[in-house]
N, C-alpha and C positions, 0 to 999 in steps of 0.2 A: 227561199230562205237564205241561200248563199248570197244573192245580190244584196239583200238587206244587211246581212252580216258584214259584207264588204263596205257598205255605207257607214255602218257603225264603227268599224275598224279604221277606215281611212279618215273619216271626220274626227273620230275620237282621238286618234293618234296626233292629229294636228293640234287639237286643244291640249292634249297631254304634253306635247313638246313645248308649247307656249308656257304652260304652268311650270314645267321643269326648268326652263330657261330663267323665268322670273325668280323662282325660289332659289335656284343654285347661285344666281348672281348675288342675291342679298346675303346668302350664307357665306359666300367666298369673300365678300367685301366687308364682313363683320357687321352687317345691318340687320341682325335678327329682330331688332325692335320694329322693323318695317314689315315683318311677315304677317302680323295680324291684319292690318288694313289691306294688304294684298289678298289674303285669303277671304276677307270680307267682300272685296270686289269680285273675286272669282265666284263666291257663293251667290251673290246677287245675280251675276250673269247666268249661272246655271238655273237659278230659280226663274229668271225671266224666260229662258229658253223652254223650260217645262211648262210655264204658264201659257206661253205662246202655242205650244203643241196642244195643250188641253183646249185652248180657245178655238183652235182650228178644228179639232175633232168634235167637240160638243157644241160649239157655236153653229157649225154647218148643219147639224141635225135638226135645228129649228127651222130651216129653210124649206121651201117647196122643192120638189124633185128637180124642176128646171133650174132653179136658183142654185141648188147643190151642184148640179152638173156644170153650170157656168162658173161657179166659184172654184170647184175642183179643177176644171180644165185650165182656168186662168192662172191659178196658183201653181199648177204642175208646170206650165210653161215658164212661169217666173222662176220656179225652183231649178229647172234645167238650165236657164240662163245663169243663175247664180253659181250653180255647181260647176258649170263649164268655165266661168271666169275664175273660180276658185282653183281648179286643178291646173289651169295655165299659170295663175299667179304663184302657186306653190312650187311648180316646176322651175319657175324663173327665179324665185327669191329664197328657196330653201336654204341655200348655203349662206345667205346674208341675213337670215332671220334673227340670229343671235345678236349681231351688231345693231340691227334695227331696234330690237326690244331693249337692249342695253341703253341705247341713246334715250329712248322714251322714259325708261326707268330712272336714269340719272336726272333728267329734267324734273320728274315727279318727286324724287327725293329732295330736291332743292325747294320745291313748292309746298311740300307738307303732306299731311295725312290724306286730305281730300283728293289731292292729285294722284296719290298712290292707289286709292280705291278706284278712281276713274280710269287710270291706266290699266289696271288688272281687269276691270269690268269691260272696257272697250276691246282689250286684246282677246279675251275669252268670249265675250258676248256676241261678237260678230260670227265667230265659228258656231256658237250655240244656236243662234237664230237661223243661220243657213242650214245647219244640220236638222233642226226641228222641222223646217219647211220641206226639205228634201225627203226626210224620213216619212213625214205625213203623206207626201205625194206618192212616194214609192209604195208604202203600205196600202194606200188607197188603190194604187194601180194593181197590186198583187191580188187583193180582193178575193182571197180563196176561202173566206169564211172561217178561218182558224186563226190562232194566235201565233202561227209560225213566223210570219214576217216581223212582227214586233219582237218575238223572242230572238230572232236572228240579229236585229238591230241591237238589242240589249247585250247579247253575247259579244258582238263586235265591239261595243263600247267598253265592256268589262275587259276584253282582251287588250284594247288600247291602253286602258288605265294600268293594267299589269305591265305591259311593255314599257310604258312611260316610267314607271317606278323602277323597273330593271335597268333601263337606260340611265336613269339618274344615279343609280347605285353603281353603275359601271359593270353590271353583271353580264350584259350582252352587247354585241356590236352589230351594227346594221349599216348598209350603204343607203343612206336616206334618199339620195338623189335617185337611185335605181328603184327603191321602194315606191316613192311617190310617182315615178314615171309609169311603172307597171300597174299599180293600183289606180292611178289616174286614168290610164287607158281603159281598164276594165270598168271604171265608173262612168266613162263616156258611153260605153255600151249599155249600161244600166239606164243612164239618162235618156238614151234614144228610145228605150221602151217606155219610160215615164212620159216622154214627149208625145209618143204615138197615142198613149192612153189619154193624155190630156186633150189631144185633138179629138179623140172619140167622145170625151165628155162634152166638148163644145158642139159636136155634132148632135149628141143627145139633147142638148139644150137649144137646138135649132139656131145656134150662132154660126155654124158652118154647114154647108150642104153636103150631100153625098152619103148620108147614113146608110142607105139601102144599096149603094154601089159597092159590092164586095170585090176586092182584088182577087181573092180565092177563098175557098172554104175546104179545109182538110180536117174538119172536125171528126169525120169518120176514121181517118187515118191516125190522127193525133187527138184522141179524146181528151178534153180538158180535165176530166176526173181520173185519167190514168196516171200511173207513177211518172212516166216520162213526160206527159203533158204538164203535170204539176211541177216537175223539175224545170222544164223549159219556162214555165210561167214564173217560177220563183227566181230563176237566175237571170232571164232575159226579158221578163214581162211579155213572153210570147203569147200571141193571140191567134188561134187557128183560122179565124174568119175576119181578118182586118178589112177595112174599107180601102178604096183606092187612095183616098187622101192620106190615110194613116201610113200606108206603105211609101208614098211619095215623100212625106215629111220625114219618116224614119230614115230613108236613104239619103235625102238631102242634108240631114243633120249629121248622120253617123259617118259617112264616107269622107267628106272634107274635114270634119272636126278631128276624127281619129288620125287621118293622114297628116294633118298639120301638127297635131300634138306629138306624134311619134317621130316626126322628122327631126333630125339632130339640129339644134340651134347653133349659130355661129359661136356663141359664147361657150358651148360645151364641146364642139367638135375638135378633135385632135388633142384634147387634154383631159385629165382627171384631177380633181382636187384631192390632195392627200388626206384632208380632214373629212371627206365625205363618208368614210367608213368608221369614223371615230364614234365612241359612245357619247351619249348626251352629256355626260360629265364634262367632256371636252367641247361638245357642240354648244353647251350652255355656259 
């Protein structure tokens, strides 16, 4: 459940920051008349993300078992690719997000209402679709037979919305660069588990070999239905009897990705930006 909470918090906060920046800029520049089309674009983006999530969940149930496993495995791998790109992109551009969105919004204001709707839709829609896909893949990987994973995601999103509002009001401060670095690193660990589960799905669908070649089996030591087995499954998507291919893929993804992500970049080393710890009222 914690892993899914982290997904909802991390992805939800990105979307919340985008919304805060757009709304704060319009308010500060005296363009409150443009708020309605911006909210319209945001609403359409959220609706599309929800519809996409429902289509993934209920559409896949109409397929055969092999087709479900093939689809689930393929989309899990795609979700891991997208979320990996996203965490690196946010780490690199977090400090410049305000200026980037302001530039797009200025152009949209000159072009009219339709452009405002499109700008808000594209800014939030990308985050929404990525979140829907990764949440679906992660919840499917958890597969614990309860609503815990979904509840974790919803709680994370609600927390992100609350934090976004507090940042906008200037009630709290946060070092956004550090926040996105640490949560991004933890999200890479979660993504590694989703990737391993996606590989298992493809093995179940006979797309990949080695389903019966177990790397190890510690089910007797870490029973999946025990509290600690459930905790490991919820946080890390841990499986007590993974295949050799799953373990190889998990290590091959996690070790280099996490090392590269946590390595200080040349643009960050030796300096700190004074505005990194400012509230979103200043960021926006």
